[in-house]
Biopython code that builds the backbone (N, CA, C, O; Angstrom):
import numpy as np
from Bio.PDB.StructureBuilder import StructureBuilder

atoms = [
    (1, "MET", "N", (14.673, -0.960, -5.347)),
    (1, "MET", "CA", (13.197, -1.059, -5.726)),
    (1, "MET", "C", (12.986, 0.435, -5.222)),
    (1, "MET", "O", (13.896, 1.174, -4.844)),
    (2, "ASN", "N", (11.968, 0.678, -5.265)),
    (2, "ASN", "CA", (11.362, 1.375, -4.651)),
    (2, "ASN", "C", (9.757, 1.613, -4.701)),
    (2, "ASN", "O", (9.027, 2.002, -5.612)),
    (3, "PHE", "N", (9.461, 1.173, -3.177)),
    (3, "PHE", "CA", (8.241, 1.285, -2.651)),
    (3, "PHE", "C", (7.086, 2.231, -1.765)),
    (3, "PHE", "O", (7.101, 2.791, -0.669)),
    (4, "LEU", "N", (5.765, 2.032, -3.232)),
    (4, "LEU", "CA", (4.915, 3.582, -2.520)),
    (4, "LEU", "C", (3.579, 2.937, -1.551)),
    (4, "LEU", "O", (2.426, 2.669, -1.890)),
    (5, "PHE", "N", (4.231, 2.827, -0.296)),
    (5, "PHE", "CA", (2.933, 2.614, 0.963)),
    (5, "PHE", "C", (1.290, 2.925, 0.988)),
    (5, "PHE", "O", (0.965, 3.496, 2.029)),
    (6, "ASP", "N", (0.387, 2.718, 0.235)),
    (6, "ASP", "CA", (-0.884, 2.910, 0.454)),
    (6, "ASP", "C", (-1.521, 3.667, 1.303)),
    (6, "ASP", "O", (-0.659, 4.142, 2.041)),
    (7, "GLU", "N", (-2.826, 4.143, 1.690)),
    (7, "GLU", "CA", (-2.913, 4.230, 3.302)),
    (7, "GLU", "C", (-3.871, 3.389, 3.888)),
    (7, "GLU", "O", (-4.710, 3.845, 4.664)),
    (8, "ASN", "N", (-3.809, 1.873, 3.502)),
    (8, "ASN", "CA", (-3.787, 0.832, 4.087)),
    (8, "ASN", "C", (-2.624, 0.120, 4.170)),
    (8, "ASN", "O", (-2.491, -0.637, 5.132)),
    (9, "PHE", "N", (-2.007, 0.185, 3.592)),
    (9, "PHE", "CA", (-0.620, -1.002, 4.142)),
    (9, "PHE", "C", (-0.023, -0.929, 5.181)),
    (9, "PHE", "O", (0.610, 0.057, 5.559)),
    (10, "PRO", "N", (-0.174, -2.147, 5.870)),
    (10, "PRO", "CA", (0.781, -2.246, 7.084)),
    (10, "PRO", "C", (2.204, -1.352, 6.951)),
    (10, "PRO", "O", (3.054, -1.358, 6.060)),
    (11, "LYS", "N", (2.088, -0.345, 8.583)),
    (11, "LYS", "CA", (3.145, -0.011, 8.080)),
    (11, "LYS", "C", (4.775, -0.961, 8.757)),
    (11, "LYS", "O", (5.907, -0.486, 8.660)),
    (12, "SER", "N", (4.453, -2.304, 9.386)),
    (12, "SER", "CA", (5.003, -3.116, 9.364)),
    (12, "SER", "C", (5.835, -3.892, 8.567)),
    (12, "SER", "O", (6.675, -4.760, 8.799)),
    (13, "ALA", "N", (5.317, -3.274, 7.403)),
    (13, "ALA", "CA", (6.111, -4.262, 6.299)),
    (13, "ALA", "C", (7.241, -3.353, 5.521)),
    (13, "ALA", "O", (7.750, -3.537, 4.416)),
    (14, "ARG", "N", (7.444, -2.356, 6.440)),
    (14, "ARG", "CA", (8.813, -1.391, 5.547)),
    (14, "ARG", "C", (9.860, -2.998, 6.058)),
    (14, "ARG", "O", (10.189, -3.897, 5.284)),
    (15, "GLN", "N", (10.170, -2.918, 7.531)),
    (15, "GLN", "CA", (10.946, -3.998, 7.434)),
    (15, "GLN", "C", (11.292, -5.003, 6.525)),
    (15, "GLN", "O", (12.338, -5.229, 5.917)),
    (16, "VAL", "N", (10.138, -5.595, 6.555)),
    (16, "VAL", "CA", (10.376, -6.386, 5.169)),
    (16, "VAL", "C", (11.298, -5.707, 4.165)),
    (16, "VAL", "O", (12.401, -6.063, 3.750)),
    (17, "LEU", "N", (10.782, -4.961, 3.968)),
    (17, "LEU", "CA", (11.273, -5.134, 2.365)),
    (17, "LEU", "C", (12.864, -3.939, 2.237)),
    (17, "LEU", "O", (13.455, -3.790, 1.168)),
    (18, "GLU", "N", (13.382, -3.081, 3.823)),
    (18, "GLU", "CA", (14.366, -2.922, 4.059)),
    (18, "GLU", "C", (15.415, -3.855, 4.344)),
    (18, "GLU", "O", (16.584, -3.592, 4.060)),
    (19, "ARG", "N", (15.114, -4.793, 4.819)),
    (19, "ARG", "CA", (15.684, -5.877, 4.803)),
    (19, "ARG", "C", (16.331, -6.379, 3.808)),
    (19, "ARG", "O", (17.504, -6.748, 3.871)),
    (20, "LEU", "N", (15.167, -6.463, 2.196)),
    (20, "LEU", "CA", (15.964, -6.623, 0.965)),
    (20, "LEU", "C", (16.463, -5.550, 0.226)),
    (20, "LEU", "O", (16.441, -5.516, -1.004)),
    (21, "GLY", "N", (17.076, -4.351, 1.211)),
    (21, "GLY", "CA", (17.728, -3.350, 0.231)),
    (21, "GLY", "C", (16.405, -2.452, -0.362)),
    (21, "GLY", "O", (16.583, -1.396, -0.968)),
    (22, "HIS", "N", (15.342, -2.900, -0.157)),
    (22, "HIS", "CA", (14.203, -2.257, -0.882)),
    (22, "HIS", "C", (14.044, -0.758, -0.686)),
    (22, "HIS", "O", (13.340, -0.630, 0.316)),
    (23, "GLN", "N", (14.395, 0.540, -1.214)),
    (23, "GLN", "CA", (13.003, 1.884, -0.304)),
    (23, "GLN", "C", (11.478, 1.787, -0.682)),
    (23, "GLN", "O", (10.600, 1.579, -1.519)),
    (24, "VAL", "N", (11.846, 2.089, 0.541)),
    (24, "VAL", "CA", (9.853, 2.276, 1.604)),
    (24, "VAL", "C", (9.461, 3.792, 1.129)),
    (24, "VAL", "O", (10.264, 4.681, 1.409)),
    (25, "PHE", "N", (8.122, 4.168, 0.341)),
    (25, "PHE", "CA", (7.593, 6.116, 1.024)),
    (25, "PHE", "C", (6.311, 5.229, 1.300)),
    (25, "PHE", "O", (5.972, 4.072, 1.054)),
    (26, "ASP", "N", (5.635, 6.590, 2.077)),
    (26, "ASP", "CA", (4.813, 5.596, 2.603)),
    (26, "ASP", "C", (3.131, 6.940, 2.196)),
    (26, "ASP", "O", (2.969, 7.945, 2.889)),
    (27, "PHE", "N", (2.579, 6.731, 1.517)),
    (27, "PHE", "CA", (1.794, 8.049, 1.716)),
    (27, "PHE", "C", (1.360, 8.567, 2.096)),
    (27, "PHE", "O", (0.802, 9.554, 1.615)),
    (28, "ARG", "N", (1.361, 7.965, 3.911)),
    (28, "ARG", "CA", (0.280, 9.064, 4.933)),
    (28, "ARG", "C", (1.292, 9.510, 5.408)),
    (28, "ARG", "O", (1.127, 9.918, 6.558)),
    (29, "LYS", "N", (2.988, 9.686, 4.745)),
    (29, "LYS", "CA", (3.821, 10.939, 5.266)),
    (29, "LYS", "C", (4.125, 11.637, 4.271)),
    (29, "LYS", "O", (4.442, 12.764, 4.650)),
    (30, "LEU", "N", (4.208, 11.475, 2.770)),
    (30, "LEU", "CA", (4.050, 11.963, 2.068)),
    (30, "LEU", "C", (3.218, 12.744, 1.443)),
    (30, "LEU", "O", (3.611, 13.789, 0.927)),
    (31, "GLY", "N", (2.087, 12.395, 1.403)),
    (31, "GLY", "CA", (0.868, 12.683, 0.806)),
    (31, "GLY", "C", (-1.259, 13.337, 1.560)),
    (31, "GLY", "O", (-1.246, 13.712, 2.732)),
    (32, "ALA", "N", (-1.976, 13.358, 1.196)),
    (32, "ALA", "CA", (-3.435, 13.571, 1.774)),
    (32, "ALA", "C", (-3.653, 12.765, 2.166)),
    (32, "ALA", "O", (-3.468, 11.902, 1.308)),
    (33, "ILE", "N", (-4.135, 12.152, 3.429)),
    (33, "ILE", "CA", (-5.193, 10.886, 3.438)),
    (33, "ILE", "C", (-6.105, 10.873, 2.941)),
    (33, "ILE", "O", (-6.480, 12.046, 2.934)),
    (34, "GLY", "N", (-6.920, 10.184, 2.384)),
    (34, "GLY", "CA", (-8.593, 10.856, 1.786)),
    (34, "GLY", "C", (-8.466, 11.151, 0.017)),
    (34, "GLY", "O", (-9.395, 11.357, -0.764)),
    (35, "SER", "N", (-6.464, 11.066, -0.380)),
    (35, "SER", "CA", (-6.617, 11.929, -1.222)),
    (35, "SER", "C", (-7.396, 11.111, -2.752)),
    (35, "SER", "O", (-7.949, 10.019, -2.626)),
    (36, "PRO", "N", (-7.333, 11.724, -3.927)),
    (36, "PRO", "CA", (-8.063, 10.467, -4.998)),
    (36, "PRO", "C", (-6.701, 9.552, -4.927)),
    (36, "PRO", "O", (-5.637, 9.556, -4.307)),
    (37, "ASP", "N", (-7.282, 8.862, -5.807)),
    (37, "ASP", "CA", (-6.412, 7.539, -6.253)),
    (37, "ASP", "C", (-5.322, 8.077, -7.430)),
    (37, "ASP", "O", (-4.381, 7.311, -7.636)),
    (38, "GLU", "N", (-5.366, 9.352, -8.237)),
    (38, "GLU", "CA", (-5.039, 9.680, -8.941)),
    (38, "GLU", "C", (-3.482, 10.847, -8.387)),
    (38, "GLU", "O", (-2.480, 11.236, -8.986)),
    (39, "ALA", "N", (-3.784, 10.962, -7.596)),
    (39, "ALA", "CA", (-2.811, 11.687, -6.317)),
    (39, "ALA", "C", (-1.590, 10.539, -5.684)),
    (39, "ALA", "O", (-0.414, 10.905, -5.669)),
    (40, "LEU", "N", (-1.918, 9.350, -5.249)),
    (40, "LEU", "CA", (-1.105, 8.406, -4.847)),
    (40, "LEU", "C", (-0.220, 8.139, -6.315)),
    (40, "LEU", "O", (0.980, 8.251, -6.563)),
    (41, "MET", "N", (-1.421, 7.728, -7.174)),
    (41, "MET", "CA", (-0.418, 7.234, -8.201)),
    (41, "MET", "C", (0.985, 8.189, -8.958)),
    (41, "MET", "O", (2.134, 7.835, -9.222)),
    (42, "MET", "N", (0.051, 9.920, -9.195)),
    (42, "MET", "CA", (1.449, 10.844, -9.215)),
    (42, "MET", "C", (2.675, 10.491, -8.475)),
    (42, "MET", "O", (3.817, 10.265, -8.875)),
    (43, "LEU", "N", (2.123, 10.499, -7.224)),
    (43, "LEU", "CA", (3.509, 10.519, -6.282)),
    (43, "LEU", "C", (4.138, 8.984, -7.126)),
    (43, "LEU", "O", (5.165, 9.259, -7.746)),
    (44, "ALA", "N", (3.862, 7.956, -7.219)),
    (44, "ALA", "CA", (4.275, 7.119, -7.167)),
    (44, "ALA", "C", (5.131, 7.056, -8.425)),
    (44, "ALA", "O", (6.257, 6.579, -8.287)),
    (45, "PHE", "N", (4.797, 7.423, -9.499)),
    (45, "PHE", "CA", (5.213, 8.469, -10.578)),
    (45, "PHE", "C", (6.776, 9.397, -9.881)),
    (45, "PHE", "O", (7.847, 8.880, -10.200)),
    (46, "GLU", "N", (6.821, 10.225, -9.307)),
    (46, "GLU", "CA", (7.369, 11.064, -8.633)),
    (46, "GLU", "C", (8.474, 10.046, -7.739)),
    (46, "GLU", "O", (9.573, 10.245, -8.258)),
    (47, "LYS", "N", (8.587, 9.274, -6.871)),
    (47, "LYS", "CA", (9.291, 8.338, -6.830)),
    (47, "LYS", "C", (9.706, 6.968, -7.007)),
    (47, "LYS", "O", (10.072, 6.028, -6.300)),
    (48, "SER", "N", (9.410, 7.343, -8.813)),
    (48, "SER", "CA", (10.023, 5.885, -9.841)),
    (48, "SER", "C", (9.450, 4.768, -8.505)),
    (48, "SER", "O", (10.449, 4.191, -8.077)),
    (49, "ALA", "N", (8.266, 4.341, -7.799)),
    (49, "ALA", "CA", (7.688, 3.743, -6.823)),
    (49, "ALA", "C", (7.303, 2.521, -7.166)),
    (49, "ALA", "O", (6.533, 2.874, -8.059)),
    (50, "ALA", "N", (7.208, 1.112, -7.167)),
    (50, "ALA", "CA", (5.662, 0.346, -6.946)),
    (50, "ALA", "C", (4.785, 0.282, -5.735)),
    (50, "ALA", "O", (5.112, -0.210, -4.655)),
    (51, "VAL", "N", (3.148, 1.068, -6.158)),
    (51, "VAL", "CA", (2.461, 0.866, -5.299)),
    (51, "VAL", "C", (1.595, -0.627, -4.390)),
    (51, "VAL", "O", (0.744, -1.460, -4.700)),
    (52, "LEU", "N", (2.477, -0.285, -3.081)),
    (52, "LEU", "CA", (1.538, -1.857, -2.529)),
    (52, "LEU", "C", (0.123, -1.002, -1.619)),
    (52, "LEU", "O", (0.115, 0.100, -1.069)),
    (53, "THR", "N", (-0.894, -1.964, -1.749)),
    (53, "THR", "CA", (-2.261, -1.978, -1.528)),
    (53, "THR", "C", (-3.253, -2.650, -0.498)),
    (53, "THR", "O", (-3.127, -3.849, -0.746)),
    (54, "THR", "N", (-3.767, -2.578, 0.076)),
    (54, "THR", "CA", (-5.662, -3.374, -0.599)),
    (54, "THR", "C", (-6.406, -3.037, -0.581)),
    (54, "THR", "O", (-7.344, -3.674, -0.103)),
    (55, "ASP", "N", (-6.552, -1.959, -1.012)),
    (55, "ASP", "CA", (-7.631, -1.582, -1.956)),
    (55, "ASP", "C", (-7.225, -2.750, -3.329)),
    (55, "ASP", "O", (-6.188, -3.072, -3.910)),
    (56, "ARG", "N", (-9.193, -3.257, -3.457)),
    (56, "ARG", "CA", (-9.071, -4.054, -4.817)),
    (56, "ARG", "C", (-9.445, -3.612, -6.299)),
    (56, "ARG", "O", (-9.304, -4.196, -7.374)),
    (57, "ASP", "N", (-9.885, -2.573, -6.023)),
    (57, "ASP", "CA", (-10.949, -1.640, -6.906)),
    (57, "ASP", "C", (-9.448, -1.479, -8.140)),
    (57, "ASP", "O", (-9.545, -1.829, -9.316)),
    (58, "PHE", "N", (-8.152, -0.885, -7.522)),
    (58, "PHE", "CA", (-7.637, -0.825, -7.735)),
    (58, "PHE", "C", (-6.074, -2.031, -9.527)),
    (58, "PHE", "O", (-5.281, -1.813, -10.443)),
    (59, "PHE", "N", (-6.776, -3.155, -8.708)),
    (59, "PHE", "CA", (-5.919, -3.914, -9.710)),
    (59, "PHE", "C", (-7.086, -4.021, -11.542)),
    (59, "PHE", "O", (-6.750, -4.505, -12.623)),
    (60, "HIS", "N", (-8.488, -3.310, -11.114)),
    (60, "HIS", "CA", (-9.064, -3.961, -12.418)),
    (60, "HIS", "C", (-9.322, -2.033, -12.668)),
    (60, "HIS", "O", (-9.966, -1.751, -13.678)),
    (61, "THR", "N", (-8.879, -0.938, -11.864)),
    (61, "THR", "CA", (-8.930, -0.004, -12.482)),
    (61, "THR", "C", (-7.888, 0.836, -12.769)),
    (61, "THR", "O", (-7.840, 1.444, -13.838)),
    (62, "LEU", "N", (-6.793, 0.959, -11.662)),
    (62, "LEU", "CA", (-5.358, 1.812, -11.674)),
    (62, "LEU", "C", (-4.477, 1.147, -12.818)),
    (62, "LEU", "O", (-3.787, 1.739, -13.647)),
    (63, "GLY", "N", (-4.708, -0.572, -12.634)),
    (63, "GLY", "CA", (-3.364, -1.219, -13.084)),
    (63, "GLY", "C", (-3.774, -0.677, -15.212)),
    (63, "GLY", "O", (-3.167, -0.543, -16.274)),
    (64, "ARG", "N", (-5.418, -0.547, -14.545)),
    (64, "ARG", "CA", (-5.830, -0.466, -16.366)),
    (64, "ARG", "C", (-5.877, 1.098, -16.989)),
    (64, "ARG", "O", (-6.037, 1.342, -18.184)),
    (65, "ARG", "N", (-5.745, 1.875, -16.175)),
    (65, "ARG", "CA", (-6.186, 3.513, -16.844)),
    (65, "ARG", "C", (-4.605, 3.856, -16.323)),
    (65, "ARG", "O", (-4.706, 4.972, -16.832)),
    (66, "TYR", "N", (-3.516, 3.870, -15.872)),
    (66, "TYR", "CA", (-2.104, 3.841, -15.983)),
    (66, "TYR", "C", (-0.886, 3.044, -16.306)),
    (66, "TYR", "O", (0.035, 3.106, -15.492)),
    (67, "HIS", "N", (-0.707, 2.137, -17.611)),
    (67, "HIS", "CA", (-0.464, 1.649, -18.468)),
    (67, "HIS", "C", (1.445, 1.633, -17.901)),
    (67, "HIS", "O", (2.231, 0.699, -17.742)),
    (68, "GLU", "N", (1.599, 3.247, -17.726)),
    (68, "GLU", "CA", (2.120, 3.265, -17.038)),
    (68, "GLU", "C", (2.894, 3.860, -16.014)),
    (68, "GLU", "O", (3.171, 5.049, -15.854)),
    (69, "ASN", "N", (3.304, 2.555, -15.133)),
    (69, "ASN", "CA", (3.437, 2.482, -14.304)),
    (69, "ASN", "C", (4.919, 1.598, -13.534)),
    (69, "ASN", "O", (5.759, 0.917, -14.123)),
    (70, "TYR", "N", (4.846, 1.852, -12.363)),
    (70, "TYR", "CA", (6.145, 0.526, -11.425)),
    (70, "TYR", "C", (5.836, -0.134, -11.074)),
    (70, "TYR", "O", (6.628, -0.957, -10.614)),
    (71, "GLY", "N", (4.298, -0.382, -10.967)),
    (71, "GLY", "CA", (3.726, -1.654, -10.988)),
    (71, "GLY", "C", (2.383, -1.584, -9.551)),
    (71, "GLY", "O", (2.648, -0.691, -8.746)),
    (72, "ILE", "N", (1.703, -2.008, -9.374)),
    (72, "ILE", "CA", (0.977, -2.106, -8.231)),
    (72, "ILE", "C", (0.616, -3.556, -8.210)),
    (72, "ILE", "O", (0.244, -4.368, -9.056)),
    (73, "VAL", "N", (0.852, -3.576, -6.995)),
    (73, "VAL", "CA", (-0.049, -4.908, -5.850)),
    (73, "VAL", "C", (-1.044, -5.078, -4.831)),
    (73, "VAL", "O", (-1.249, -4.932, -3.627)),
    (74, "VAL", "N", (-1.383, -5.330, -5.540)),
    (74, "VAL", "CA", (-3.194, -5.208, -4.532)),
    (74, "VAL", "C", (-2.757, -6.647, -4.034)),
    (74, "VAL", "O", (-2.509, -7.507, -4.879)),
    (75, "ILE", "N", (-2.625, -7.018, -2.262)),
    (75, "ILE", "CA", (-3.385, -7.610, -1.785)),
    (75, "ILE", "C", (-4.699, -7.860, -1.257)),
    (75, "ILE", "O", (-5.277, -6.920, -0.711)),
    (76, "ALA", "N", (-5.193, -8.848, -1.326)),
    (76, "ALA", "CA", (-7.260, -8.979, -1.840)),
    (76, "ALA", "C", (-7.377, -10.539, -0.759)),
    (76, "ALA", "O", (-7.370, -11.720, -1.108)),
    (77, "ILE", "N", (-7.465, -10.003, 0.440)),
    (77, "ILE", "CA", (-7.922, -11.673, 1.037)),
    (77, "ILE", "C", (-8.593, -11.507, 2.220)),
    (77, "ILE", "O", (-8.542, -10.552, 2.994)),
    (78, "ARG", "N", (-9.164, -12.424, 2.285)),
    (78, "ARG", "CA", (-10.362, -12.459, 2.835)),
    (78, "ARG", "C", (-10.350, -12.003, 4.789)),
    (78, "ARG", "O", (-11.123, -11.560, 5.638)),
    (79, "GLN", "N", (-9.717, -12.215, 4.736)),
    (79, "GLN", "CA", (-9.800, -11.773, 5.984)),
    (79, "GLN", "C", (-8.248, -11.203, 6.450)),
    (79, "GLN", "O", (-7.416, -11.791, 7.142)),
    (80, "PRO", "N", (-8.167, -9.935, 5.860)),
    (80, "PRO", "CA", (-6.594, -9.139, 6.459)),
    (80, "PRO", "C", (-6.490, -8.976, 7.438)),
    (80, "PRO", "O", (-7.425, -9.222, 8.201)),
    (81, "ASN", "N", (-5.507, -8.568, 7.804)),
    (81, "ASN", "CA", (-4.701, -8.583, 9.144)),
    (81, "ASN", "C", (-3.562, -7.943, 8.284)),
    (81, "ASN", "O", (-3.469, -7.813, 7.064)),
    (82, "ARG", "N", (-2.665, -7.560, 9.376)),
    (82, "ARG", "CA", (-1.019, -6.873, 9.910)),
    (82, "ARG", "C", (-0.241, -7.932, 8.931)),
    (82, "ARG", "O", (0.319, -7.683, 7.863)),
    (83, "LEU", "N", (-0.410, -9.557, 9.808)),
    (83, "LEU", "CA", (0.632, -10.398, 9.847)),
    (83, "LEU", "C", (0.398, -11.892, 8.566)),
    (83, "LEU", "O", (1.104, -12.860, 8.283)),
    (84, "SER", "N", (-1.237, -11.292, 7.979)),
    (84, "SER", "CA", (-1.885, -11.921, 7.040)),
    (84, "SER", "C", (-1.052, -11.245, 5.478)),
    (84, "SER", "O", (-0.234, -11.860, 4.794)),
    (85, "ILE", "N", (-1.499, -10.029, 5.266)),
    (85, "ILE", "CA", (-1.087, -8.929, 4.623)),
    (85, "ILE", "C", (0.399, -9.328, 4.529)),
    (85, "ILE", "O", (0.770, -9.918, 3.515)),
    (86, "ILE", "N", (1.415, -9.004, 5.667)),
    (86, "ILE", "CA", (3.117, -9.198, 5.014)),
    (86, "ILE", "C", (2.662, -10.393, 4.807)),
    (86, "ILE", "O", (1.898, -10.221, 3.857)),
    (87, "SER", "N", (2.624, -11.919, 5.181)),
    (87, "SER", "CA", (2.822, -12.854, 4.725)),
    (87, "SER", "C", (2.819, -13.248, 3.197)),
    (87, "SER", "O", (3.682, -13.897, 2.606)),
    (88, "ARG", "N", (1.445, -12.613, 2.598)),
    (88, "ARG", "CA", (1.174, -12.343, 0.998)),
    (88, "ARG", "C", (2.419, -11.615, 0.160)),
    (88, "ARG", "O", (3.094, -11.883, -0.834)),
    (89, "LEU", "N", (2.333, -10.578, 1.103)),
    (89, "LEU", "CA", (3.605, -10.264, 0.741)),
    (89, "LEU", "C", (5.332, -10.588, 0.190)),
    (89, "LEU", "O", (5.935, -10.546, -0.882)),
    (90, "GLU", "N", (5.602, -10.864, 1.385)),
    (90, "GLU", "CA", (6.944, -12.121, 1.371)),
    (90, "GLU", "C", (6.591, -13.687, 0.388)),
    (90, "GLU", "O", (7.343, -14.639, 0.177)),
    (91, "TRP", "N", (5.047, -13.441, -0.097)),
    (91, "TRP", "CA", (5.355, -14.730, -0.673)),
    (91, "TRP", "C", (5.741, -14.392, -2.044)),
    (91, "TRP", "O", (6.609, -14.973, -2.695)),
    (92, "PHE", "N", (4.663, -12.910, -2.619)),
    (92, "PHE", "CA", (5.422, -12.339, -3.744)),
    (92, "PHE", "C", (6.663, -12.340, -3.805)),
    (92, "PHE", "O", (7.125, -12.917, -4.790)),
    (93, "LEU", "N", (7.647, -11.727, -2.829)),
    (93, "LEU", "CA", (8.757, -11.061, -3.192)),
    (93, "LEU", "C", (9.583, -12.378, -3.370)),
    (93, "LEU", "O", (10.689, -12.396, -3.910)),
    (94, "GLU", "N", (9.022, -13.346, -2.928)),
    (94, "GLU", "CA", (10.135, -14.590, -2.967)),
    (94, "GLU", "C", (9.291, -15.169, -4.028)),
    (94, "GLU", "O", (10.198, -15.975, -4.235)),
    (95, "HIS", "N", (8.677, -15.401, -4.622)),
    (95, "HIS", "CA", (7.737, -15.851, -5.934)),
    (95, "HIS", "C", (8.121, -15.219, -6.798)),
    (95, "HIS", "O", (9.190, -15.665, -7.217)),
    (96, "ILE", "N", (7.615, -13.941, -7.563)),
    (96, "ILE", "CA", (7.427, -13.655, -8.456)),
    (96, "ILE", "C", (9.059, -12.077, -9.011)),
    (96, "ILE", "O", (9.157, -10.933, -8.569)),
    (97, "ASP", "N", (9.668, -12.563, -9.704)),
    (97, "ASP", "CA", (10.527, -10.936, -10.391)),
    (97, "ASP", "C", (10.567, -9.989, -10.406)),
    (97, "ASP", "O", (10.537, -9.379, -11.475)),
    (98, "ILE", "N", (10.643, -9.462, -9.390)),
    (98, "ILE", "CA", (10.459, -7.916, -9.475)),
    (98, "ILE", "C", (10.871, -7.312, -10.575)),
    (98, "ILE", "O", (10.357, -6.206, -10.739)),
    (99, "GLU", "N", (11.780, -7.724, -11.558)),
    (99, "GLU", "CA", (11.923, -7.298, -12.527)),
    (99, "GLU", "C", (10.779, -7.696, -13.154)),
    (99, "GLU", "O", (11.156, -7.365, -14.279)),
    (100, "LYS", "N", (9.658, -8.149, -13.346)),
    (100, "LYS", "CA", (8.156, -8.186, -14.251)),
    (100, "LYS", "C", (7.135, -7.010, -13.234)),
    (100, "LYS", "O", (5.906, -7.082, -13.200)),
    (101, "LEU", "N", (7.927, -6.003, -12.487)),
    (101, "LEU", "CA", (7.131, -4.978, -11.795)),
    (101, "LEU", "C", (6.447, -3.954, -12.612)),
    (101, "LEU", "O", (5.228, -3.801, -12.543)),
    (102, "PRO", "N", (7.273, -3.190, -13.454)),
    (102, "PRO", "CA", (6.647, -2.420, -14.103)),
    (102, "PRO", "C", (5.869, -2.607, -14.997)),
    (102, "PRO", "O", (5.950, -3.492, -15.849)),
    (103, "GLY", "N", (4.905, -1.658, -14.872)),
    (103, "GLY", "CA", (3.374, -1.843, -16.404)),
    (103, "GLY", "C", (2.984, -2.844, -16.357)),
    (103, "GLY", "O", (2.579, -3.267, -17.440)),
    (104, "ARG", "N", (2.828, -4.082, -14.794)),
    (104, "ARG", "CA", (1.811, -4.509, -14.677)),
    (104, "ARG", "C", (1.347, -4.025, -13.007)),
    (104, "ARG", "O", (1.868, -3.327, -12.137)),
    (105, "THR", "N", (-0.251, -5.031, -13.164)),
    (105, "THR", "CA", (-1.080, -4.486, -11.462)),
    (105, "THR", "C", (-1.159, -6.068, -11.316)),
    (105, "THR", "O", (-1.498, -6.898, -12.159)),
    (106, "PHE", "N", (-0.768, -6.235, -10.072)),
    (106, "PHE", "CA", (-0.975, -7.497, -9.548)),
    (106, "PHE", "C", (-1.194, -8.084, -8.194)),
    (106, "PHE", "O", (-0.667, -7.760, -7.130)),
    (107, "GLN", "N", (-2.192, -9.136, -8.479)),
    (107, "GLN", "CA", (-3.789, -9.520, -7.511)),
    (107, "GLN", "C", (-3.425, -10.656, -6.730)),
    (107, "GLN", "O", (-3.962, -11.754, -6.880)),
    (108, "LEU", "N", (-2.466, -10.405, -5.844)),
    (108, "LEU", "CA", (-3.073, -11.149, -5.124)),
    (108, "LEU", "C", (-3.529, -11.828, -3.721)),
    (108, "LEU", "O", (-2.863, -11.611, -2.708)),
    (109, "ARG", "N", (-4.607, -12.602, -3.689)),
    (109, "ARG", "CA", (-5.617, -13.498, -2.926)),
    (109, "ARG", "C", (-4.823, -14.444, -2.028)),
    (109, "ARG", "O", (-3.628, -14.591, -1.773)),
    (110, "ASP", "N", (-6.057, -15.073, -1.621)),
    (110, "ASP", "CA", (-5.703, -16.423, 0.118)),
    (110, "ASP", "C", (-4.925, -17.563, -0.793)),
    (110, "ASP", "O", (-4.643, -18.611, -0.213)),
    (111, "ARG", "N", (-4.546, -17.417, -2.248)),
    (111, "ARG", "CA", (-4.231, -18.637, -2.678)),
    (111, "ARG", "C", (-4.110, -19.245, -4.002)),
    (111, "ARG", "O", (-3.868, -20.302, -4.585)),
    (112, "THR", "N", (-4.541, -17.465, -4.238)),
    (112, "THR", "CA", (-4.054, -17.663, -5.593)),
    (112, "THR", "C", (-3.344, -16.122, -5.955)),
    (112, "THR", "O", (-3.187, -15.274, -5.076)),
    (113, "TRP", "N", (-2.827, -15.844, -7.819)),
    (113, "TRP", "CA", (-2.911, -14.625, -8.136)),
    (113, "TRP", "C", (-3.546, -14.848, -9.057)),
    (113, "TRP", "O", (-4.184, -15.850, -9.380)),
    (114, "MET", "N", (-3.248, -13.009, -9.970)),
    (114, "MET", "CA", (-3.752, -12.825, -11.210)),
    (114, "MET", "C", (-2.739, -11.898, -11.157)),
    (114, "MET", "O", (-2.414, -11.378, -10.090)),
    (115, "VAL", "N", (-1.906, -11.494, -12.797)),
    (115, "VAL", "CA", (-1.608, -9.902, -13.258)),
    (115, "VAL", "C", (-2.095, -9.599, -14.165)),
    (115, "VAL", "O", (-2.524, -10.488, -14.900)),
    (116, "TYR", "N", (-2.271, -8.112, -14.564)),
    (116, "TYR", "CA", (-2.930, -8.252, -15.991)),
    (116, "TYR", "C", (-1.441, -7.018, -16.321)),
    (116, "TYR", "O", (-0.867, -6.587, -15.321)),
    (117, "PRO", "N", (-0.814, -6.435, -18.104)),
    (117, "PRO", "CA", (-1.353, -7.562, -18.373)),
    (117, "PRO", "C", (-0.618, -8.790, -18.188)),
    (117, "PRO", "O", (0.455, -8.434, -17.700)),
    (118, "PRO", "N", (-0.620, -10.116, -18.323)),
    (118, "PRO", "CA", (0.071, -11.214, -18.418)),
    (118, "PRO", "C", (1.154, -10.974, -18.559)),
    (118, "PRO", "O", (1.673, -9.965, -19.035)),
    (119, "PHE", "N", (1.934, -12.575, -17.848)),
    (119, "PHE", "CA", (3.760, -12.190, -18.957)),
    (119, "PHE", "C", (3.769, -12.640, -20.019)),
    (119, "PHE", "O", (4.751, -12.488, -20.745)),
]
sb = StructureBuilder()
sb.init_structure("model")
sb.init_model(0)
sb.init_chain("A")
sb.init_seg("    ")
for serial, (resi, resn, name, xyz) in enumerate(atoms, 1):
    if name == "N":
        sb.init_residue(resn, " ", resi, " ")
    sb.init_atom(name, np.array(xyz, "f"), 0.0, 1.0, " ", f" {name:<3s}", serial, name[0])
structure = sb.get_structure()
């Protein structure tokens, strides 16, 4: 599967995804930092990629505005740092069937998670 890192997502997460055979694109290299969210979504469509971000508002905005997507995963934890974000990403990859990712937005919190639309 293809994944697109938002400009706030840790670059070191690339190793986790590539080790599992996924392809990773980074908005910091392909887009213009500070661009509107729509630019990120357009690039995700172009690359057939699910978006990985820490922007909490994506769960409530982009996930509902762009019904046709390859998936959006928002990691919204209280004290985000590189290791805690990667830990939640690894949990997600172990517990959620990524075949269910297209058309859905996930929000991963410290101990819970939500999905829209539900399974």
